[in-house]
N, CA, C and O atoms as a DFTB+ gen file, in Angstrom:
260 C
 N C O
     1  1      -8.653      -1.498      -6.246
     2  2      -7.900      -2.546      -6.872
     3  2      -7.436      -3.616      -5.891
     4  3      -7.079      -4.718      -6.306
     5  1      -7.435      -3.314      -4.623
     6  2      -6.946      -4.322      -3.683
     7  2      -8.034      -4.779      -2.728
     8  3      -7.749      -5.222      -1.616
     9  1      -9.274      -4.671      -3.163
    10  2     -10.371      -5.117      -2.314
    11  2     -10.999      -6.369      -2.909
    12  3     -11.465      -6.368      -4.049
    13  1     -11.000      -7.412      -2.135
    14  2     -11.623      -8.655      -2.577
    15  2     -13.135      -8.481      -2.558
    16  3     -13.700      -8.033      -1.561
    17  1     -13.783      -8.832      -3.652
    18  2     -15.231      -8.673      -3.710
    19  2     -15.959     -10.007      -3.851
    20  3     -17.177     -10.077      -3.686
    21  1     -15.204     -11.065      -4.158
    22  2     -15.839     -12.370      -4.341
    23  2     -15.021     -13.450      -3.645
    24  3     -13.791     -13.390      -3.630
    25  1     -15.692     -14.419      -3.079
    26  2     -14.963     -15.552      -2.525
    27  2     -14.486     -16.466      -3.658
    28  3     -14.968     -16.364      -4.786
    29  1     -13.556     -17.339      -3.360
    30  2     -13.128     -18.350      -4.323
    31  2     -13.686     -19.695      -3.877
    32  3     -14.414     -19.781      -2.888
    33  1     -13.345     -20.715      -4.599
    34  2     -13.830     -22.049      -4.259
    35  2     -13.307     -22.495      -2.894
    36  3     -13.990     -23.227      -2.177
    37  1     -12.099     -22.056      -2.532
    38  2     -11.465     -22.531      -1.309
    39  2     -11.264     -21.456      -0.242
    40  3     -10.936     -21.779       0.900
    41  1     -11.455     -20.182      -0.597
    42  2     -11.216     -19.092       0.352
    43  2     -12.444     -18.191       0.460
    44  3     -13.145     -17.957      -0.525
    45  1     -12.693     -17.695       1.658
    46  2     -13.751     -16.703       1.836
    47  2     -13.254     -15.354       1.330
    48  3     -12.065     -15.182       1.060
    49  1     -14.163     -14.409       1.204
    50  2     -13.766     -13.064       0.771
    51  2     -12.753     -12.459       1.732
    52  3     -11.801     -11.810       1.301
    53  1     -12.948     -12.664       3.027
    54  2     -12.025     -12.132       4.038
    55  2     -10.640     -12.761       3.911
    56  3      -9.630     -12.076       4.075
    57  1     -10.588     -14.047       3.622
    58  2      -9.297     -14.716       3.450
    59  2      -8.575     -14.223       2.199
    60  3      -7.355     -14.060       2.201
    61  1      -9.337     -13.987       1.133
    62  2      -8.752     -13.439      -0.089
    63  2      -8.188     -12.049       0.191
    64  3      -7.086     -11.720      -0.247
    65  1      -8.950     -11.234       0.925
    66  2      -8.496      -9.888       1.269
    67  2      -7.204      -9.934       2.075
    68  3      -6.281      -9.163       1.814
    69  1      -7.135     -10.823       3.039
    70  2      -5.935     -10.956       3.856
    71  2      -4.736     -11.343       2.995
    72  3      -3.645     -10.802       3.177
    73  1      -4.922     -12.260       2.073
    74  2      -3.836     -12.679       1.188
    75  2      -3.389     -11.527       0.279
    76  3      -2.196     -11.359       0.025
    77  1      -4.352     -10.736      -0.208
    78  2      -3.998      -9.577      -1.027
    79  2      -3.116      -8.599      -0.249
    80  3      -2.110      -8.116      -0.770
    81  1      -3.495      -8.310       0.999
    82  2      -2.697      -7.403       1.815
    83  2      -1.303      -7.970       2.062
    84  3      -0.317      -7.232       2.039
    85  1      -1.221      -9.254       2.292
    86  2       0.084      -9.882       2.513
    87  2       0.964      -9.760       1.263
    88  3       2.167      -9.521       1.367
    89  1       0.368      -9.924       0.108
    90  2       1.120      -9.777      -1.150
    91  2       1.631      -8.351      -1.321
    92  3       2.785      -8.141      -1.696
    93  1       0.775      -7.378      -1.046
    94  2       1.199      -5.987      -1.160
    95  2       2.307      -5.667      -0.167
    96  3       3.278      -4.996      -0.518
    97  1       2.174      -6.136       1.062
    98  2       3.229      -5.899       2.059
    99  2       4.538      -6.540       1.638
   100  3       5.602      -5.941       1.797
   101  1       4.474      -7.736       1.110
   102  2       5.691      -8.429       0.674
   103  2       6.339      -7.700      -0.504
   104  3       7.564      -7.627      -0.590
   105  1       5.524      -7.163      -1.406
   106  2       6.064      -6.494      -2.576
   107  2       6.596      -5.100      -2.250
   108  3       7.699      -4.744      -2.666
   109  1       5.830      -4.322      -1.522
   110  2       6.198      -2.935      -1.273
   111  2       7.065      -2.761      -0.045
   112  3       7.695      -1.714       0.108
   113  1       7.122      -3.736       0.827
   114  2       8.010      -3.677       1.969
   115  2       7.374      -3.127       3.230
   116  3       6.207      -2.737       3.258
   117  1       8.175      -3.113       4.250
   118  2       7.725      -2.653       5.558
   119  2       7.743      -1.126       5.623
   120  3       8.249      -0.461       4.719
   121  1       7.194      -0.592       6.688
   122  2       7.216       0.868       6.873
   123  2       8.631       1.396       6.950
   124  3       8.907       2.487       6.452
   125  1       9.536       0.648       7.564
   126  2      10.930       1.093       7.633
   127  2      11.526       1.256       6.239
   128  3      12.239       2.225       5.977
   129  1      11.239       0.320       5.350
   130  2      11.743       0.425       3.974
   131  2      11.111       1.609       3.265
   132  3      11.786       2.338       2.538
   133  1       9.818       1.798       3.475
   134  2       9.126       2.910       2.826
   135  2       9.697       4.241       3.300
   136  3       9.967       5.121       2.482
   137  1       9.885       4.401       4.613
   138  2      10.460       5.644       5.122
   139  2      11.883       5.828       4.621
   140  3      12.308       6.952       4.353
   141  1      12.620       4.735       4.493
   142  2      13.969       4.816       3.931
   143  2      13.952       5.326       2.508
   144  3      14.841       6.078       2.108
   145  1      12.950       4.927       1.736
   146  2      12.848       5.370       0.347
   147  2      12.368       6.816       0.253
   148  3      12.724       7.521      -0.691
   149  1      11.573       7.263       1.209
   150  2      11.139       8.663       1.222
   151  2      12.347       9.590       1.392
   152  3      12.352      10.709       0.878
   153  1      13.361       9.122       2.110
   154  2      14.570       9.926       2.345
   155  2      15.770       9.377       1.573
   156  3      16.913       9.585       1.981
   157  1      15.526       8.687       0.476
   158  2      16.573       8.071      -0.333
   159  2      17.510       9.113      -0.931
   160  3      17.120      10.259      -1.158
   161  1      18.745       8.703      -1.181
   162  2      19.692       9.596      -1.860
   163  2      19.432       9.629      -3.366
   164  3      19.909      10.529      -4.058
   165  1      18.680       8.657      -3.876
   166  2      18.313       8.637      -5.287
   167  2      17.128       9.594      -5.474
   168  3      16.060       9.362      -4.908
   169  1      17.300      10.650      -6.250
   170  2      16.232      11.650      -6.358
   171  2      14.939      11.113      -6.971
   172  3      13.855      11.548      -6.582
   173  1      15.027      10.186      -7.911
   174  2      13.815       9.643      -8.529
   175  2      13.037       8.799      -7.522
   176  3      11.817       8.921      -7.414
   177  1      13.744       7.946      -6.788
   178  2      13.094       7.130      -5.762
   179  2      12.478       8.016      -4.698
   180  3      11.333       7.809      -4.298
   181  1      13.235       9.007      -4.237
   182  2      12.762       9.916      -3.192
   183  2      11.512      10.659      -3.644
   184  3      10.528      10.716      -2.907
   185  1      11.537      11.229      -4.847
   186  2      10.394      11.982      -5.340
   187  2       9.164      11.095      -5.531
   188  3       8.043      11.508      -5.233
   189  1       9.375       9.892      -6.020
   190  2       8.255       8.971      -6.229
   191  2       7.587       8.613      -4.913
   192  3       6.364       8.684      -4.798
   193  1       8.380       8.229      -3.919
   194  2       7.800       7.824      -2.636
   195  2       7.224       9.015      -1.874
   196  3       6.243       8.855      -1.148
   197  1       7.802      10.191      -2.019
   198  2       7.228      11.372      -1.382
   199  2       5.887      11.716      -2.023
   200  3       4.942      12.085      -1.327
   201  1       5.804      11.598      -3.334
   202  2       4.536      11.841      -4.042
   203  2       3.473      10.854      -3.576
   204  3       2.352      11.253      -3.260
   205  1       3.817       9.567      -3.533
   206  2       2.866       8.549      -3.105
   207  2       2.422       8.767      -1.663
   208  3       1.256       8.555      -1.331
   209  1       3.342       9.186      -0.812
   210  2       2.994       9.441       0.589
   211  2       2.024      10.620       0.690
   212  3       1.049      10.557       1.439
   213  1       2.285      11.694      -0.059
   214  2       1.375      12.850      -0.054
   215  2      -0.013      12.457      -0.536
   216  3      -1.016      12.840       0.067
   217  1      -0.074      11.683      -1.635
   218  2      -1.365      11.249      -2.158
   219  2      -2.111      10.402      -1.134
   220  3      -3.318      10.573      -0.963
   221  1      -1.432       9.509      -0.460
   222  2      -2.072       8.642       0.531
   223  2      -2.595       9.460       1.701
   224  3      -3.700       9.217       2.187
   225  1      -1.811      10.425       2.153
   226  2      -2.231      11.271       3.278
   227  2      -3.459      12.091       2.885
   228  3      -4.427      12.161       3.642
   229  1      -3.421      12.711       1.704
   230  2      -4.559      13.519       1.263
   231  2      -5.820      12.666       1.072
   232  3      -6.918      13.079       1.442
   233  1      -5.654      11.496       0.503
   234  2      -6.812      10.608       0.313
   235  2      -7.426      10.226       1.646
   236  3      -8.648      10.221       1.793
   237  1      -6.585       9.905       2.617
   238  2      -7.105       9.525       3.931
   239  2      -7.745      10.705       4.636
   240  3      -8.754      10.533       5.320
   241  1      -7.192      11.887       4.489
   242  2      -7.794      13.073       5.100
   243  2      -9.146      13.388       4.470
   244  3     -10.098      13.739       5.167
   245  1      -9.223      13.261       3.142
   246  2     -10.496      13.552       2.462
   247  2     -11.578      12.568       2.886
   248  3     -12.753      12.931       2.945
   249  1     -11.209      11.358       3.173
   250  2     -12.222      10.369       3.564
   251  2     -12.797      10.666       4.942
   252  3     -13.840      10.116       5.298
   253  1     -12.148      11.518       5.723
   254  2     -12.649      11.876       7.047
   255  2     -13.799      12.875       6.967
   256  3     -14.598      12.976       7.899
   257  1     -13.887      13.606       5.871
   258  2     -14.880      14.675       5.760
   259  2     -15.943      14.347       4.804
   260  3     -16.856      15.146       4.597
């Protein structure tokens, strides 16, 4: 969902990809914010970010094999 596959009239595919990553970083925040949410006092926030972190780690590990 976050991979640019086509260029636009004014941007190359690589430029579109860079802009997509910048949007995601701006929306989801920095690593410090993410780690803060993993250890949040709000149980719903904490559980959600811990789940997402586990999924990301497992996905990256599976791609190695």
